[in-house]
N, C-alpha and C positions, 0 to 999 in steps of 0.2 A: 167399430167400423169407421173408416175414414170419411170425412164429410165429402158428400158430392160423389161417392163411389159407389156404384151398384154391385155389390157383392155376388150378385146372381148372374151378372153379365158374362157370357161366353169367354174363355180366356185369349180367344183370337180377336177380340174387340179392342181396336186402337184405344189407348189412354194416353192423353197429352202428359209428357214428362216421364213416361214410362217406357220400358222395353219389353217386348213381348212377341208371341209367335207371329204376329202380323208383319214382322221386319224380317227380311232375308239375313240369314246369318245367325239369327236367334234359334235356339233349340226349340222344336215345335211342341214337345211334351212337357216343357218346363212352364211354370206359372209365371206371369209377369213379374217383373221387379223394377224398382227405381234404380237410377243411376248410382246412388250411394250404396246399393247392395251388391253390386257386380262383383267387387273384389272379394266379397265373402263366398262366392259360388266355388271357389278353388279350380276354376277352368283353366286349361292351359292348351297352347297351340299344338301340342303333341298328343293330347287326349282325344277321346272319342265323343265328347259331350256336345261339341259345337258342329253344325253342318259348315261344309265348304262349298262354294268359296266364301271367304271372310276377309275385310278389310280391316287392317290394323295399323295402329300409330305407335312406334317405339317411344317409350316415355323419356328415356334419357336422351335420345337424340333430339326429341321435341324441346325439352327444357334447354338443352345447349344451345339449340338454334335460336330460341326467343332471347336467352342471355347475351349470346354472341353478337346478334344483330342490335340489340339495344346498346351495348357498349360500344360497337362500331359506330353508331349513329351520334352517340354522346361525345365520342372522341374527335368527330369531324364537325361539330357545331351544328347538326342538324337535327330534326325531330323525326320520330316515326309516326307515320298514319297508314298502317298496314291495310292493303286492299282485302276487305271482307269477303269479296266474291270468291276467293281461293276456297275457303272452307265453309262459309256460312254456318258456323258453329259458334253458339254463344258461350260454351265452355272455354274455347280457343281464344275468342275475343277477350275473356275476363282474364285469361293467361297473359295475354299480350298487353293489355291494359295495367294489369297488377305489375308488370315488369317494367312498365314506365313509358308506354307508348304515348304519344300526345293525344292521339284519337284514332278514329278508324276511317277508312275510304269506302265508298259503295258506287256501284253502277247505277243505282236507281233508288227511288224513294221507297219501294217496297223492301229493298234490302236494308235501307237505313232504319226502318221501323225495327228490325231485329237487333241491329247494333244499339239503338238507344235503350231497348228493353234490357240488353245485356250489361249496360252501366255506361256506355259511352256519353262523354259530355261534349266532345267536339268531333265534328265529321266533315268529310268532303264528299260530294258526289261527283265523281270523275266522268261527267257526263252531261249532255245538254238536257235540262228540264224542259219541256216543250209543251205538254198538253194541260188541259184545265183539271183533269181528274188528279193528275200527278201533284200539280200546284196546290190543290185543295187540301190533298193528303199531307203534303209538306208543311203548309200552314197549321194544319191540325196538329202535328207532332210538334211543331214549335211551340203551340199554345200549351200542349200536355207536358213537354219537358222545358220548364221555364229555365232561362239561363244557359240553354244549350248554344254552342257556337257551331254554325252551318255554312256552307257555301257550295256552290255548283258552278259548272262551267258554262260560259256563253262564247258563241263564235260567230254571231251575225246579227245584223240589224233586224232582220225578218224575226228571229227568236225574241229580241227585245220588244218588237211590236206586238207579237203574239202575247207575250207574259202580261204586259200592260193591258190588253183587252181582256184577257181571262181575270185578271186581277180585279178590273172594274165591274164584271159580271158576278165575281164572287162576293164583292162588297166587303174586301179584306180590311184589315186593320191598318194603321199608318206606319207601322215599323216595315222597313225596307229589308229586302233579303241580299245577303252578300253573295257576290259571284266572283269568279276568277276568268280572265279573258284566256282561251285556249289558243295556243300556237300549234300548229301541226305541219306535217309534210304528206303523210300517206293515210291518215284517217281523218277524224273531225279535227277542226282547229284552222285559224286563220293562216294563209300562206305567206302574206307579204306584211311588211312593217306598216305600210301607209293605211291599210284598212283596219289592222289592229288598233293604231293609234286613233284612228276616227271612232272605232267602238268605244275606247276609253273615253273619248270626248263625249260621246252620246250618253254614257252611263253616268256623268257628272250631273245631268239634270233629269235622269230617268226617273218617273214617278214611284217605281216599284223596286229597282235594283241598285245596289250599291257596291262600286268596284272595290275589291279587297286585295287583288293581286292577279298574278299571272301563273298559267299552268302549261306544261307541255308533256308529250310522250315519245320517248325515244326508241321504245322498244322493238318496233317493227323495222328499225333501220341496223340494229346491232349484228354484228357478224361473228362475235366471239374471237377476234384477232386484235391485238393491242394497237397496232399502228392505224388501222382504218377507225377502230372505235374511238381512239384518242382524238383523231381528227374530226370524227362526227361531234364529239361533245364540245371541242373547240368552236365548231360552227354554231352550235346551239348557244353556247355562251356568248358569243359575239351577238347572236340575234336577240337574245334576252335582255342583255345589258343595254343594248341600244333603246329598246321598247321601254324597259324601266327608267332609263335616264330621261326619255322625253316624258314619261307619265309624271315623274317627280317635278320635272322642270315646269310643267304647267299646272302642277297642283291638283292632279286629276284622282289622287287617293285622299279621301276624307281624313282629316286631323285624327279622328277618334278611330280610324281604321289602321292606324300605324301600331306596329310596323307591318308593311304589306307582307302577303302570303306568296311564296314562290315554291310550286309543287312540281316534282318529276316522278316518272314511273320506277325505274330502279331494279326491278327484279333481275335482269340479266345483265346490268351495268352500274350496280350500285357504287363501286368504288370511284367511278369516273363521274356519275351523276352528282354525288354529295358535294364535291367542291364547287360545282356550278350553283347548287342551291345555297351553299353557305355564304358566297360572295366573298368580301375581303376589304381591305384598306381602300378607302376612296369611293366606295360603293354604298347605295343606300342600305339602312338597315332592312334586314328582312327576316321572315320567320321561315326557314327551308324546310319543307315536308316532303319526306320520301315515302311513296306509296308502295313500295315493294310488298307483296303479300306471299309470294311462294317460298320465302325463306322459312317460313314457319316448320314446313315438312320437307322443303327442298325436293329433289328427285333423283332418279337413277340414270338420267340421259340428258334430256334437253337442257335443264338448267345446270346439271353436273358439268356439261361442256363448257358453259360460260364460266362457271365457278373455277374450273382449272385455269383459265386465263387470268382471273381475278387473283387467285391464289399466287400465281407467278408474279403479277404486279404488287401484291400485297407482301410478298417474301414470306408466305406461310411455310412453317417448317415441314418437311416431308413427313407424312404419316399423321398430321395433325391438319385435317381439312377444316376450313372455316365453318362450313355448313355440312350437316350430315343428313344423308337421306333417312327419313322417320316413317314413310308410308310404304306398306306393303299390301298385296293381295295374296292371301293364302288359297291355293287350289289343291285339287288331288287328280291323280292321273286316271282317266277314265278307260283308256284303251291305248293298246300299242299295235296298231293293225299292220304294221309292215316295219323292216329295219330302219331305224333311224328316225322314228316318227312316234311321239306320244300326244294323245288328244288330252288336254286338260279341261276341266269343268268350269271354266271362266272365260267370258269372252268380251264383245263391246258393250254389254249391259253391266260389266262389273269393273272394268279397268280402261284407263285411257288409250287412245291409239292416234290422236289428232296430232301429235308431234312425235311420232315413231312407235313401233311396237314395245310392249313392256319387256324388261330384262330379267331373265332366271337369276335370282339372288341366292335362295337357300333350297336345300331339299333335305327330307328325311322320312323314315317310315315309322316314327313313334318312339324312337329312342334318342331323340336329339337331331339337331339340324347341323349341317355342314354346308360349306359354301358350294353352290352350283358350279359344275366344270366350266372352264372358260369356252369350251367348244358348243355349249348350248346356247341355242337362240330362238326365240318365238319369230316365227316367219309370216303369220297371219292370224286374224281372229275372225270367228263368226259370232253370231249373237251371243251363244252360250259356250262355244269352244275357243281354245287356244291351241295353235299348231306348234309343239315345241320339237325342234329338229336337233340332230347332231349326225356327225360321220360315224356311222357304225365300224367303219374299218379301222378307226383310230381311238374309238372311246365308247363308253357305255351310256345308255340312258336310263330313266327311271322305270321302276316297275309299277304295274297296274296297283293302284291304291295308294302309292306313295305320295307324299305331300310335296308340293313345289311352290315356293313363294316367288311372286313376280313383283318387280320394282316398277312401278310407273314411270314412263318417260316424261309425263307432265302431271303435277299434282292436281292442278285444278279440275280437270275433266274426269278425275277419279273420285274425288270428294262428292261430286253432284250424283254419283250413281248410289250412294249409300245413305240411309237415313240415320244409320249408327255406326260406328267404328270402335273396335275394342282397343284398349290401351294396354300395352304389354311392357313387361320388364325385359331384362337381359336374359332371363331364365325361361322366357316365353309365357310366364304367368300373366294372366289377365287381371290387371290390377285396377282398372277404371274403365270408362267409356265415355265417348263423347256423341253427342247427336248434331245432324246438320238439318238445315231448313231451307232447301232450295224450291220447294213448291209451296 
């Protein structure tokens, strides 16, 4: 008997590190099993062993995306610090780190804890750390993970004052915490050059914090059209270089903090963000950190549209997309109550809808899958239902019981609806699994 395991515990009792009937998408009558044993079960997407809906990741597309993005960054002289909030999966974190990612990015200290446990030795918190509990947790993580390099974002004197007060009450050690000044336009971040430079000057003598570099997020302004997006990044570059030049001229980066870190978002526009991060002749040496996270599984609509524009700029050969959709949610037709309508057994609890409805990708009745007809579209979601529609005058829909695979329009908010996802090969065999940790 394995140490620490109660062999008399009911099979639906959650066990850390295991899959079991307490998880949706896992067969309720099967005993719990470890991730390492998933491939031995012989499950397939066309069989009857697994209940639907089920979220899956395609192994080959996943491997392609991780390798392609790592090569892209290396060719352009920048490093990948992929955003962990996309998947919150320790297995995927390790894949990204093993492929050569510099480190990982997170939105808060809670997420950082998972990343450090998964093996990250460098990390960004792409957000403002502000409260005492989070600061205490950050200091605890730094003590328990000796040698880890960390930095978070700052954008106000009020934040600096709060952190100094928290630090004094916590009785923290003497080692300072690295920060990046965040520049912004429509979310967090300083809007103007003068206040940003003033904050850099304040950090020079701050008792808690040490300036390590500058960060920005361009994503909310991206249009997916080359001319305006190129103009956008030219504006960002002018703004960033002006601030970095003044910071360097005044010696506001500590000697032992060189090279300075410069970090941008990049999921929707990484081909134009990378040159800004890399710098060039006559510019201060910097470590460019690209925080793109969605590349790992890409998507079928939202980022897919941006990728079409990037592929055109990158001169990607037709039929060879740079990134491939790797994430799907497999469903089953519950009812066809009227011509041109099928109700699927997946809804807002199972697939993202914040950036558009999911896209029908595949369908099949048990003897293989084929591409979904172009006329099929999801027109709405309830909590547990998807409305699949087509024109009955010009096409046919699926039958009751038939499987329909949906491609999410936005990967981030599909991952957080699943505690585990099956990994499948091109023959739809389940060859592995990953877990997520959003709660």
